[in-house]
Structure formats: C-alpha cells, structure tokens
KEMARFI-478503 format. One line per field, with one value per residue: x, y, z of N, C-alpha, C in turn. Coordinates in Angstrom, 1 decimal. Example, Ala and Ser with C-alpha at 12.3 -4.5 7.8 and 13.67 -1.06 7.14 Angstrom:
BEGIN
n_X 13.2/12.8
n_Y -5.7/-2.2
n_Z 7.8/7.1
ca_X 12.3/13.7
ca_Y -4.5/-1.1
ca_Z 7.8/7.1
c_X 13.2/12.9
c_Y -3.3/0.0
c_Z 7.8/7.9
***
This chain:
BEGIN
n_X 37.4/38.7/37.1/37.9/38.0/35.6/36.9/35.5/34.2/35.0/33.2/33.4/33.1/33.1/35.6/34.8/34.5/32.9/33.1/35.8/36.2/34.4/35.8/38.5/37.1/36.9/39.1/40.6/38.8/39.8/42.6/43.5/44.7/46.9/47.6/46.2/47.2/47.9/48.8/48.1/45.4/44.7/45.7/43.5/41.5/42.1/43.7/45.6/47.4/47.3/44.7/43.4/44.1/42.6/40.3/40.5/42.3/44.5/45.6/44.7/42.3/41.1/40.7/39.1/36.5/36.1/35.4/33.1/31.4/30.9/29.7/27.8/25.3/23.9/22.9/20.9/18.5/14.8/14.0/11.7/8.7/10.1/11.5/13.5/15.7/15.5/16.0/18.6/19.9/19.4/20.8/23.7/24.2/23.7/26.3/28.1/27.8/28.9/31.6/32.4/32.0/33.5/36.7/38.8/37.8/37.8/40.3/41.5/39.8/41.3/44.0/43.8/44.3/43.0/40.9/39.3/35.8/35.3/35.2/34.8/33.2/31.7/28.4/27.2/27.5/26.2/23.8/23.2/23.4/21.0/19.2/20.0/19.1/16.5/15.8/15.6/17.5/19.7/20.7/23.4/24.8/24.6/26.6/28.4/26.8/26.6/29.2/29.7/28.5/28.9/31.9/31.9/30.6/32.4/34.7/34.4/33.1/35.2/37.3/36.1/36.1/39.0/39.8/38.6/40.0/42.3/41.7/41.1/43.8/45.4/44.1/44.8/47.7/47.7/48.6/47.4/47.6/47.4/45.6/41.9/41.2/38.7/36.1/34.6/36.1/38.5/37.2/36.8/39.4/40.3/38.6/39.0/41.4/41.2/39.3/41.9/43.2/44.6/42.8/42.7/44.0/42.7/39.6/36.7/37.4/37.5/35.3/33.6/34.1/32.9/30.6/32.0/32.9/30.3/29.2/27.5/28.4/27.1/24.7/26.0/27.4/24.8/23.3/25.4/25.1/22.6/22.9/24.1/22.6/20.7/21.9/22.1/19.2/18.5/20.0/19.0/16.3/16.4/17.7/20.3/23.4/24.9/25.4
n_Y 21.7/19.0/16.4/13.3/10.1/7.4/4.3/1.2/-0.9/-4.2/-7.0/-9.2/-12.7/-13.0/-14.6/-17.7/-21.0/-23.1/-22.1/-22.2/-25.0/-26.1/-25.0/-26.7/-29.1/-28.9/-28.8/-31.4/-32.9/-32.1/-32.3/-34.1/-35.9/-35.3/-33.3/-31.3/-28.2/-26.2/-23.5/-24.1/-23.9/-21.4/-20.0/-20.6/-19.3/-16.6/-15.6/-15.8/-18.1/-17.8/-16.8/-18.8/-20.7/-19.7/-20.4/-23.4/-25.8/-27.3/-29.9/-32.3/-31.7/-30.4/-32.3/-34.2/-32.5/-31.9/-34.2/-34.8/-32.8/-33.8/-36.5/-35.6/-35.3/-37.8/-38.2/-36.6/-37.4/-38.5/-41.4/-42.2/-43.9/-46.1/-49.4/-51.0/-52.1/-51.2/-48.6/-48.9/-49.8/-47.4/-45.7/-46.6/-47.2/-44.1/-43.5/-44.9/-44.3/-41.3/-41.5/-42.8/-40.8/-38.8/-39.7/-39.5/-39.7/-42.7/-42.9/-40.9/-41.6/-43.7/-42.7/-40.7/-39.8/-42.0/-40.5/-40.4/-40.5/-38.2/-39.4/-39.0/-40.1/-41.3/-40.0/-41.7/-44.3/-44.7/-43.8/-45.8/-48.0/-47.6/-48.2/-51.0/-51.9/-51.1/-53.1/-55.2/-56.7/-58.8/-57.0/-57.8/-58.3/-56.3/-54.3/-55.5/-56.1/-53.5/-52.9/-54.3/-53.9/-50.8/-51.2/-53.3/-51.5/-49.0/-50.3/-51.7/-49.6/-47.8/-49.5/-49.4/-46.5/-46.6/-48.3/-47.5/-44.7/-45.7/-46.8/-44.5/-43.0/-44.6/-44.1/-41.9/-41.7/-43.9/-44.0/-43.4/-45.6/-47.5/-50.0/-49.7/-48.4/-48.3/-49.2/-51.5/-52.5/-53.2/-54.8/-57.0/-57.7/-58.7/-60.8/-62.1/-63.4/-64.3/-66.4/-68.1/-69.3/-71.9/-74.5/-76.8/-75.0/-73.0/-73.3/-72.3/-69.5/-69.4/-70.4/-67.9/-66.2/-65.2/-63.7/-61.6/-60.0/-58.9/-58.1/-55.1/-52.6/-51.1/-52.9/-55.3/-54.3/-53.3/-56.4/-57.6/-56.2/-57.0/-59.4/-59.3/-58.4/-60.4/-62.3/-61.2/-60.7/-63.5/-64.4/-62.8/-64.0/-66.8/-66.5/-66.2/-64.1/-63.7/-62.4
n_Z 19.2/19.0/18.9/21.1/19.9/21.0/22.0/21.2/23.5/24.2/25.4/27.7/28.9/32.5/34.4/35.4/37.2/36.4/33.6/33.0/33.2/31.3/29.5/29.8/29.3/26.5/25.4/26.2/24.4/22.1/22.6/24.2/27.4/28.0/26.6/28.0/29.6/32.1/31.2/28.3/28.9/29.8/27.6/26.5/27.3/27.6/29.7/33.1/34.0/36.5/37.4/36.9/39.1/41.1/41.0/40.7/42.3/41.1/38.8/39.0/40.4/38.2/36.1/37.5/37.5/35.5/34.2/35.9/34.5/32.2/32.6/34.3/32.9/32.4/34.7/35.1/34.3/35.4/37.6/38.0/37.6/35.9/35.8/38.0/36.6/33.9/34.6/35.3/32.7/31.4/32.7/32.1/29.7/29.2/30.4/28.9/26.5/26.9/27.4/24.9/23.5/24.5/24.9/26.7/29.0/30.2/30.6/31.8/34.3/35.1/35.9/38.2/41.2/44.1/46.1/48.9/48.9/46.8/44.4/41.0/40.0/41.6/41.6/40.5/40.8/43.2/42.1/40.9/42.8/44.6/42.6/42.8/45.5/45.0/43.9/45.9/46.7/48.5/51.7/52.2/50.1/48.5/47.9/46.6/44.2/43.3/42.5/40.9/38.7/38.3/37.9/35.5/33.4/33.4/32.8/30.0/29.1/28.5/27.6/24.8/23.8/23.7/22.2/19.9/19.8/19.2/16.6/15.2/15.5/14.0/11.9/11.0/10.8/8.1/5.3/1.7/0.2/2.0/4.2/4.3/7.9/9.1/11.3/10.6/8.8/10.3/12.3/10.5/9.7/12.4/12.6/10.3/11.1/13.6/12.3/11.3/13.5/15.4/15.3/17.6/19.8/19.5/19.8/20.3/20.1/17.0/16.4/17.1/15.4/13.0/14.8/15.8/13.7/13.1/15.3/17.1/19.3/21.2/21.3/22.5/25.0/26.5/26.7/28.1/30.8/31.1/31.4/34.0/35.5/35.2/36.6/39.2/40.0/40.0/41.9/44.7/44.1/45.4/47.4/48.2/49.6/48.4/44.8
ca_X 37.9/38.8/36.5/38.1/37.3/35.9/37.0/34.4/34.8/35.0/32.6/34.0/32.4/33.8/36.2/34.3/34.8/32.5/33.8/37.1/35.6/33.9/37.3/39.2/36.4/36.9/40.4/40.8/38.2/40.6/44.0/43.6/44.9/48.3/48.0/45.7/47.9/47.4/49.3/46.9/44.0/44.5/45.8/42.3/40.8/42.7/43.7/46.9/47.0/47.1/43.4/42.7/44.2/42.1/39.2/40.9/43.7/45.3/45.3/43.6/41.1/40.2/40.3/38.0/35.5/36.0/34.8/31.6/30.7/30.7/29.0/26.6/23.9/23.4/22.3/19.8/17.1/14.1/13.8/9.9/8.1/10.6/11.7/15.1/16.3/15.5/16.8/20.0/20.0/19.5/22.6/24.6/23.9/24.2/27.9/28.8/27.8/29.5/32.7/32.2/32.1/35.2/37.4/40.0/37.2/38.3/42.1/41.8/39.5/42.5/45.0/43.5/44.6/42.1/40.7/38.1/34.7/35.6/35.0/33.6/31.8/30.8/27.0/27.1/27.7/25.1/22.5/23.1/23.0/19.7/18.5/20.2/18.3/14.9/15.8/15.2/18.6/19.9/21.9/25.3/25.1/24.2/27.6/28.9/26.4/26.5/30.3/30.0/27.8/30.2/33.2/31.5/30.3/33.1/35.7/33.5/33.0/36.7/38.2/35.3/36.8/40.0/39.9/37.8/41.1/43.5/41.5/41.4/44.9/45.8/43.9/45.3/48.7/47.3/48.8/46.2/48.0/47.3/44.6/41.2/41.3/37.6/35.5/34.7/37.4/39.5/36.6/37.1/40.8/40.5/37.6/39.7/42.9/40.7/39.7/43.0/44.1/44.9/42.2/42.8/44.2/41.4/38.2/35.9/37.7/37.5/34.0/32.6/34.6/31.8/29.7/32.7/32.6/28.8/28.5/27.2/29.3/26.1/24.2/26.6/27.3/23.5/23.7/26.1/24.3/21.3/23.5/24.8/21.4/20.0/22.5/21.5/17.7/18.4/20.6/18.1/15.0/17.1/17.7/21.7/23.7/25.9/24.8
ca_Y 21.2/17.6/15.1/12.1/9.0/6.4/2.6/0.2/-2.1/-5.9/-7.6/-10.5/-13.6/-13.3/-16.0/-18.8/-22.4/-23.5/-21.5/-22.9/-26.8/-26.2/-24.8/-28.0/-30.4/-28.7/-29.0/-32.4/-33.4/-31.8/-32.9/-35.2/-35.1/-35.0/-31.8/-30.2/-27.5/-24.7/-22.7/-24.2/-23.6/-20.0/-19.0/-21.0/-18.5/-15.5/-15.2/-16.2/-19.2/-17.7/-16.5/-20.0/-21.1/-19.1/-21.3/-24.4/-25.6/-28.4/-30.5/-33.4/-31.4/-29.6/-33.3/-34.5/-31.8/-31.9/-35.9/-34.5/-32.5/-34.7/-37.3/-35.1/-35.0/-39.0/-38.3/-35.8/-37.8/-38.9/-42.6/-42.3/-45.2/-47.5/-50.7/-51.2/-52.8/-50.1/-46.9/-49.1/-49.7/-46.0/-44.8/-47.5/-46.4/-42.8/-43.3/-45.8/-42.7/-40.1/-41.8/-42.8/-39.2/-38.2/-41.2/-39.3/-40.1/-43.9/-43.4/-40.3/-42.1/-44.7/-41.9/-40.0/-40.4/-42.4/-39.7/-40.7/-39.7/-37.7/-39.7/-38.2/-41.7/-41.9/-39.9/-42.9/-45.4/-44.1/-44.4/-48.1/-48.8/-47.1/-49.6/-52.5/-51.9/-51.1/-54.8/-56.0/-57.7/-58.9/-56.1/-58.2/-58.4/-55.0/-53.7/-56.5/-56.1/-52.5/-52.7/-55.4/-52.9/-49.9/-51.8/-53.3/-50.2/-48.6/-51.3/-51.8/-48.1/-47.5/-49.8/-49.4/-45.4/-46.8/-49.1/-46.3/-43.8/-46.7/-47.1/-42.9/-42.8/-45.4/-43.5/-40.5/-41.9/-44.3/-43.3/-43.4/-47.0/-48.5/-50.6/-48.8/-48.6/-47.9/-50.0/-52.4/-53.1/-53.7/-56.4/-58.0/-57.9/-59.2/-62.1/-63.4/-63.9/-65.4/-68.0/-68.8/-69.8/-73.3/-75.1/-77.0/-74.3/-71.5/-73.4/-71.3/-68.2/-69.5/-70.3/-66.9/-64.8/-64.4/-63.0/-60.5/-59.3/-58.5/-57.4/-53.9/-52.4/-50.5/-53.8/-55.7/-53.3/-53.7/-57.7/-57.7/-55.7/-57.7/-60.7/-58.9/-58.3/-61.8/-63.0/-60.4/-60.8/-64.7/-64.3/-62.4/-64.9/-68.1/-66.2/-66.4/-63.6/-63.0/-62.0
ca_Z 20.1/18.5/19.9/21.2/19.4/21.7/21.6/21.6/24.5/24.2/26.6/28.0/30.1/33.2/34.3/36.5/37.3/35.0/32.4/33.1/33.2/30.0/28.1/29.9/28.2/24.9/25.4/26.4/23.6/21.5/23.1/24.9/28.9/27.8/26.3/28.9/30.7/32.8/30.0/27.1/29.3/30.0/26.6/25.7/28.6/27.3/30.8/32.9/34.9/38.2/37.3/36.7/40.4/42.2/41.1/41.0/43.1/40.8/37.8/39.1/40.7/37.1/35.6/38.2/37.2/33.6/34.2/36.3/34.0/31.3/33.3/34.9/32.0/32.2/36.1/34.9/34.1/36.8/37.1/38.2/36.3/35.9/36.6/38.2/35.1/33.2/35.2/35.2/31.3/30.9/33.1/31.7/28.4/29.0/30.7/27.9/25.6/27.3/27.7/23.5/23.1/25.1/25.3/27.9/30.6/30.7/30.5/33.0/35.7/35.6/36.7/39.0/42.6/44.6/47.0/49.8/49.1/46.1/42.8/39.6/39.9/43.4/42.1/39.0/42.2/44.3/41.2/40.4/44.0/45.1/41.7/43.3/46.4/44.8/43.7/46.8/46.7/50.2/52.2/52.6/48.7/47.5/47.5/45.3/43.3/42.6/42.1/39.9/37.2/38.3/37.1/34.4/32.9/33.0/32.0/28.7/27.7/28.4/26.4/23.6/23.8/23.5/20.8/18.9/19.8/18.5/15.1/14.4/15.4/12.9/10.2/10.9/10.3/7.1/3.8/0.7/-0.1/3.2/4.5/5.1/9.3/9.6/12.3/9.4/8.0/11.6/12.8/9.4/9.6/13.3/12.7/9.7/11.8/14.6/11.8/11.0/14.3/15.6/16.0/18.3/21.1/19.8/19.1/20.7/19.3/15.8/16.3/17.2/14.6/12.5/15.5/16.3/12.5/12.8/16.4/17.9/20.6/22.1/21.5/23.3/26.1/26.9/26.9/29.2/31.8/31.2/32.1/35.2/36.3/35.6/38.0/40.4/40.2/40.4/43.5/44.8/44.2/46.0/48.8/48.3/50.1/47.2/43.6
c_X 37.5/38.1/37.2/37.6/37.3/36.0/36.0/35.0/34.1/34.2/32.8/33.5/33.7/34.2/35.0/34.7/34.2/32.8/35.0/36.8/35.2/35.1/38.2/38.5/37.0/38.2/41.2/39.9/39.4/42.1/44.8/44.3/46.1/48.2/47.0/46.8/47.2/47.7/48.5/45.9/43.9/44.9/44.0/41.4/41.2/42.7/44.7/46.6/47.2/45.2/42.6/42.9/43.5/40.7/39.6/42.3/44.6/44.7/44.4/42.6/40.4/39.8/38.9/36.6/35.5/35.0/33.2/31.0/30.3/29.7/27.3/25.4/23.3/22.8/21.3/18.2/16.3/13.8/12.3/9.4/8.8/11.0/13.4/16.6/16.3/16.1/18.4/20.8/20.3/20.7/23.4/25.1/24.4/25.9/28.6/29.1/28.6/30.9/32.9/32.7/33.1/35.9/38.4/39.0/37.8/39.5/42.5/41.4/41.1/43.4/44.9/43.6/43.3/41.5/39.3/36.9/34.4/35.9/34.5/32.7/31.1/29.2/26.6/26.5/26.3/23.7/21.8/22.7/21.6/18.9/18.7/19.0/16.6/14.3/15.5/16.4/19.0/21.3/23.5/25.7/25.0/25.5/28.4/28.3/26.2/27.9/30.7/29.5/28.5/31.2/32.9/31.4/31.5/34.8/35.5/33.7/34.8/37.6/37.5/36.2/38.2/40.7/39.5/39.4/42.1/43.1/41.8/42.9/45.5/45.7/44.3/46.8/48.4/47.6/47.5/46.4/47.6/45.9/43.4/41.1/39.7/37.0/35.4/35.6/38.3/38.5/36.8/38.2/40.8/39.5/38.5/41.0/42.4/40.4/41.0/43.7/44.1/43.9/41.5/42.9/42.6/39.8/36.9/36.4/37.4/35.6/33.0/33.5/33.9/30.8/30.8/32.7/31.1/27.8/28.5/27.7/28.2/25.1/24.8/27.1/25.8/23.3/24.5/25.8/23.2/21.4/24.0/23.7/20.4/20.3/22.2/20.5/17.9/18.8/19.6/16.7/15.2/17.9/19.5/21.9/24.3/25.2/25.6
c_Y 20.0/16.7/13.9/10.9/7.7/4.9/1.6/-0.7/-3.8/-6.5/-9.1/-11.3/-13.3/-14.6/-16.8/-20.0/-22.6/-23.3/-22.2/-24.5/-27.0/-26.1/-26.1/-29.0/-29.9/-28.7/-30.3/-33.2/-33.1/-32.6/-33.7/-34.9/-35.2/-33.5/-30.7/-29.6/-26.4/-23.3/-22.5/-23.7/-21.8/-19.2/-19.3/-19.6/-17.1/-14.5/-15.6/-17.6/-19.2/-17.4/-17.9/-20.6/-20.7/-19.9/-22.8/-24.7/-26.6/-29.2/-31.6/-32.9/-31.0/-30.8/-34.1/-33.8/-31.9/-33.3/-35.7/-33.9/-33.1/-36.0/-36.7/-35.3/-36.3/-39.3/-37.5/-36.3/-38.3/-40.8/-43.1/-43.3/-45.8/-48.1/-50.4/-51.3/-51.6/-48.8/-47.6/-49.3/-48.8/-45.4/-45.3/-46.8/-45.1/-42.7/-44.1/-44.2/-41.4/-40.5/-42.2/-41.2/-38.2/-39.1/-40.7/-39.7/-41.3/-43.5/-42.3/-41.1/-43.0/-43.7/-41.4/-40.7/-40.7/-41.5/-40.0/-40.2/-38.1/-37.9/-39.1/-39.1/-42.2/-41.5/-41.6/-44.1/-45.3/-44.4/-45.4/-48.7/-48.6/-48.0/-50.7/-52.7/-52.0/-52.5/-55.6/-56.8/-57.3/-57.4/-56.4/-58.2/-57.2/-54.1/-54.4/-56.3/-54.6/-52.1/-53.5/-54.7/-52.1/-50.3/-52.3/-52.4/-49.1/-49.1/-51.1/-50.5/-47.6/-47.7/-49.8/-47.8/-45.7/-47.4/-47.9/-45.3/-44.5/-46.3/-45.4/-42.7/-43.5/-45.2/-42.6/-40.7/-43.2/-43.6/-43.8/-45.0/-48.4/-48.7/-49.8/-49.1/-48.3/-49.2/-51.5/-52.9/-53.4/-55.1/-57.4/-58.3/-59.1/-60.7/-62.9/-63.8/-64.9/-66.6/-68.7/-69.2/-70.8/-74.0/-75.7/-76.3/-73.2/-72.4/-72.7/-70.0/-67.9/-69.7/-69.1/-65.5/-64.3/-63.6/-61.1/-59.7/-58.8/-57.5/-55.9/-53.7/-52.2/-52.2/-55.1/-55.5/-54.0/-55.3/-58.1/-57.3/-56.6/-59.0/-60.7/-58.7/-59.3/-62.1/-62.3/-60.4/-62.5/-65.1/-63.9/-63.8/-66.3/-68.0/-66.3/-65.0/-62.7/-63.1/-63.0
c_Z 19.4/19.5/19.7/20.7/20.8/21.4/21.9/22.5/24.7/25.4/26.6/29.0/31.5/33.6/35.2/36.8/36.5/33.8/32.1/32.7/31.7/29.2/28.3/29.2/26.9/24.6/25.6/24.7/22.6/21.1/23.3/26.1/28.9/27.3/27.2/29.9/31.1/32.0/29.1/27.3/29.1/28.5/25.7/26.4/28.1/28.8/31.2/34.0/36.4/38.4/37.7/37.9/41.4/41.7/40.7/41.2/42.5/39.7/37.7/39.9/39.4/36.3/35.7/37.9/35.9/33.4/34.6/35.5/32.6/31.6/34.2/34.0/32.1/33.9/36.3/35.0/35.4/36.4/37.4/37.4/35.3/36.3/36.8/37.1/34.5/33.4/34.8/33.8/31.0/31.5/32.7/30.6/28.4/29.4/29.7/26.3/25.5/27.0/25.9/23.0/23.3/25.6/26.1/28.8/31.0/31.2/32.3/34.4/36.1/36.7/37.7/40.0/43.5/46.4/47.7/49.5/47.8/44.4/42.1/39.6/41.0/43.1/41.1/40.5/43.2/43.5/41.1/41.8/44.8/44.0/42.4/44.4/46.0/44.1/44.4/47.0/48.4/50.1/52.0/51.3/47.5/47.0/46.5/44.1/42.3/42.0/41.0/38.4/37.3/37.4/35.6/32.9/32.1/32.4/30.4/28.1/27.5/27.5/25.1/23.6/23.5/22.2/19.8/18.6/18.6/16.9/14.5/14.4/13.9/11.6/10.0/10.1/8.7/6.0/2.8/0.0/1.1/3.1/5.0/6.5/9.8/10.8/11.5/9.2/9.1/12.3/11.4/9.4/10.8/13.3/11.7/10.1/13.2/14.0/11.1/11.9/14.5/16.0/17.6/19.9/20.9/19.4/19.4/20.2/17.8/15.8/16.5/16.3/13.9/13.5/15.9/15.0/12.6/14.3/16.5/19.2/21.3/22.7/22.8/24.3/26.9/27.1/27.8/30.6/32.4/32.1/33.6/36.0/36.5/36.7/39.4/41.0/40.7/41.6/44.5/45.3/45.1/47.3/49.2/48.8/49.4/45.7/43.0
***
C-alpha cells in the first residue's frame, strides 16, 4: 500500500491587533498614509479584510494605534534621577526622532478626528504635564505651559519631517542633469536666495541667512525647547500666573 506523502504545514503567526498595527506601521513607512487601505494591509498579512475588522473597527482607529506604537518607545524611559528640564528635553527629542523616522505621523495627527480622551498624544501630554508640575509652575499656568511645549514639539517635528519628505520627493523626481537636492544643497540654495532679498524689506532674513545654511535641525529644536523652559521658569520665579 503506497504511503501518502505528508505535506509540511506552514506555521503562521496568529492574527492579532499587535501584528496588524505593526504591519500598518510598515505599510505607512513604505507608501504613506494615502496608501494605507485595509485591502493593502490584508495582502501584507495574507488574510482577508474581514479578519482585520475583527481587531480594528476602522482606519482612524488603526492610524491612532499606529501612531501610538511609534511614540510609545519615547515614553518607556524612567525620569527618576533627572531634572524636569532634562526629562522634557529627552522626551521632546524622542518624539522628534520618532516623527523624523516616520514622517507620516505629523500629517496623520492633523487629519485624525478630535476624539475626547483618545488622542495618541495624550500620554505625551501627561508626561510633559507632570514635569511642568515638578517645575512648580503655578496651577493656573500649568495647562498653558504643557500645551505650549506639546504644540512646539509636534509643530517643529512635523514640519521637519515634511521638509525631509519634500526633499526626498524632489530627489526621486530629479534627473542626473538636475541640481542635487540633498539637505546641504537645499539649505545652501535657500540661504543664497535669502541673501539676495531686498535689504530694506528683509534685513533680518538676510542677516541670518548664513545661520540657516549651517544650522542643525536637532540642535535648533532643543534650543527652542530651552527657550520655552526658560520662559516657564522665569514666569514661575516672579510669581506670574501665566508663563
């Protein structure tokens, strides 16, 4: 009697919310938020869209979960043994680097509907707020101080990521005969254009053109955080109720 050949079974990781979110992050990194569809995600996961809907109710929930997954590592550290200023700088740089690595986060945050109590950035706001309290900022000024810091972090990080995206898109479209569009060449071109502006209308812009050419995005970002923190602590020191 001929023995029937046994076909090897391929072990497949069971579908879970964590696996779906991880695949969504990979897809977003590859094609951006416009390319994230449940059909494309189902193909990547070798499953049907219906199986994904069992774990995620819709695209907005999926995007929020993907952002949370990207930002979560920035919140994993322990602030014990650091000053509030150091903790805020570390958190801010973590978010900056996360958005720089995943540029879709900035644009997606702006597009997500405002759902009370469910913002992917709520944990970042909470961490910032606790450090603001640790700075002994007056209670009436705490919301303003934490909000200003979060708005700066997301605004600058998002704009930096958008600039990087634009430069990459230009480089992808550029032909060999066109000007190199890497960051240094881009900044040099902008700085040169600034220096050629009307000196009466744009005196300041012309004066700082050289600094634009040489600046480092991360260093400037941290300098901005320090300026905000200096304002917050100055407001605390002189007893003002607004930072």
